[in-house]
C-alpha positions, 0 to 999 in steps of 0.5 A, a space after each residue: 755498513 749502511 749510510 745514515 741520513 747524517 753520513 749520507 752526502 752523495 747520491 746513488 748512481 741510480 739517483 745521479 742518472 735520474 738527475 741527469 735524465 731530468 735535467 737533459 729534459 728540461 734542457 731540450 724543453 727550455 731551449 725550445 722555448 727560448 730559441 725563438 727569441 734569438 733566431 727571430 731576426 732570421 725567422 721574421 723575414 723568411 716567413 714575412 711575419 710581423 712584430 705582433 704576429 711574432 708575439 702571438 707565436 711566442 705567446 701561443 707556447 705559454 697559453 697552450 701549456 697552460 690549458 694543457 696543465 689544467 687539462 692533464 691535472 686530474 690524470 696526473 696521479 692515475 698513471 706511472 709518472 715514467 709513462 706520463 713523461 714518455 707520453 708528453 715527450 713524445 708529443 713535445 718532440 712531434 711538436 718540435 718537429 712541425 716547427 722544423 718543417 713549418 713553411 708559413 706563419 700559420 703552420 708555425 703558430 699551430 706547431 707552437 700550440 702543439 708543442 706547448 700543450 705537450 712541452 707545457 706539462 713535462 716540467 710538472 711531471 718531471 718535478 713529481 718524479 723528483 719529489 717522489 724519489 728525493 727526500 726534502 733534505 736533499 731536494 734543494 740540490 736536485 733542484 738546483 741541478 734541474 734549474 741549471 738547464 736553464 743556464 746550459 741553454 744559454 751557454 750552449 743551446 742558444 749559441 749553437 742554435 743561432 750559429 745553425 740558424 745563420 748557417 742553414 736557415 732558422 729551421 735547423 735549431 728545432 731539428 737539432 733539438 728534435 734529434 736531441 730530444 729523441 736520444 734523451 727519450 730513448 735514455 727515458 725508456 731504457 734507463 728510468 725505473 717505474 715511478 709508481 709508488 703513489 698508485 698504491 695510495 688508492 683513490 676512489 675520485 675520477 679525473 674530474 673529481 681529483 682536479 676539483 678536489 686539488 684546486 679546492 684544497 686550501 693549502 694548495 690555493 696558498 701555493 697556487 697564490 704563490 706561484 702567480 707572483 713567483 712567475 712575474 719577475 722573469 717574465 716581465 724583464 727577461 722578454 725585453 732584456 736585449 732590446 734594453 740592453 742595446 737601446 738603453 745600455 748601448 751594447 751592440 748585437 755582437 756583445 749580447 752572445 758575451 753578456 748571455 754566455 758569460 751569465 750562463 756559465 756563472 749560473 751553472 755554477 750558482 745553481 748547484 751551490 744555491 741548491 746546496 745552500 738551500 739544503 743546509 741553511 734552509 729553503 726559505 732563508 735562502 729565498 728571502 736572501 735571493 729575493 733582497 738580492 733580486 730586489 736590489 739589482 732589479 732597482 739598479 739595473 732598470 736605471 742604467 743609462 749607457 754602461 760598459 759591457 763588463 759592468 753589465 755582465 757583472 750586474 746581470 750575474 749577480 741579478 741571475 744569483 738572486 733569481 736562481 736562489 729564489 727559483 731553486 728554493 721556491 721549487 723545493 718548498 712548493 714540491 713539499 706542499 701536495 699530499 703524495 696522492 695529489 703530487 701529480 695533480 698539484 704540479 700540473 696545475 702549478 705549472 699551468 698557473 705559472 705558464 699563464 701568469 708568465 704570459 699575462 706578465 709579458 703582455 702587461 710589461 709590454 703595456 708599461 714599456 713605451 717604444 719610440 722607434 729605435 729610441 731607448 725604451 721608456 718606463 723601464 724603471 717603473 717596470 722595476 718597481 712593479 717587478 720588486 713590488 711583486 717580489 716583496 709580496 711573494 716573500 710574505 707569501 712564501 713565509 706562509 707556504 714555509 710555514 705550512 711545510 714545517 707543520 706537515 708530518 712526514 709521509 709514512 708509507 702503509 705498513 706491510 701487514 706483519 705475520 705473527 707466528 706463535 712459538 711452540 711451547 
């Protein structure tokens, strides 16, 4: 007996394997991106890097990733997505290995650029694979598991990275990522089947024409515009979260692992639940609910003074519930915008815009926040108002995206020619 859409409630073994591979791939990429901040206190003295130079090392990844996304967009739909994933993941491993052996600031800066050039495209290829293999009805759940890698990196990856950095030096967390990524790369090569159905939708456009066509399609432009603001909130608040927690909220450095760890544990649960709710009640409805919750928590959080640890953790967990609900539902909605033959290019450009917008938002936040020595950060409430404004505008922009997706006709693959055999009279 075959499953019908109404009775099928579980994924096949292969689909579970695909979700696991994509989630682990995302985990290594996110961990590589996030681990720099917590080991910065060890890395900066070791390489004699000042704060402006460290900010260049951090932002170099984002801008390199944004550039590579645009460069790769024209070719993203010309190849089997499995081969593309292996190519860029191999480059990411090489870049991370360069970080692990960096002897000085200039070498590390170059290594982060190489890592960003390859790592910045991996998410777009991964999401294109998810969109190709999973129907819209279950895509929220799949995105929930994929986005859960962010929480896992907080709970497992970052604490382990800090321990390794303390015991064996700042190079060791990068070497840990290299070893783990090699194992995942082997799993991709062995277990992931070719993802090439889009190649059957033949196109006469060359790579440049494909890029221009994708960036000039009106419906796609709506998605790109929404992405600009979707990346704003987290990129403005998160880079300065640890400073705000210690300087303004009164937490100690020893309490920060508890804050991030417990928040991460809850996020591991919240991610899949949010994905399932988005499939059950509607992606846009969950996006609005998550956005309103995030706005409320940002308003409270950015106005806090000295606060007990348990209250900060509670507020942070609720804030991340709103953020994850937005991220997961928005990712699922955005995945339905492009046509199958443009999916890779759209995802690549969208990822590029997200990276660049995030980098610019971080720089803008740095201009808003005022720092005087080790005194509490100033203008943090103003930063909160900017974030809330961007979230509010995005609600209306995502309404247009949801309307666009709801009005789209489901894609029907070309029918195979049917041979008509005349019966003998």
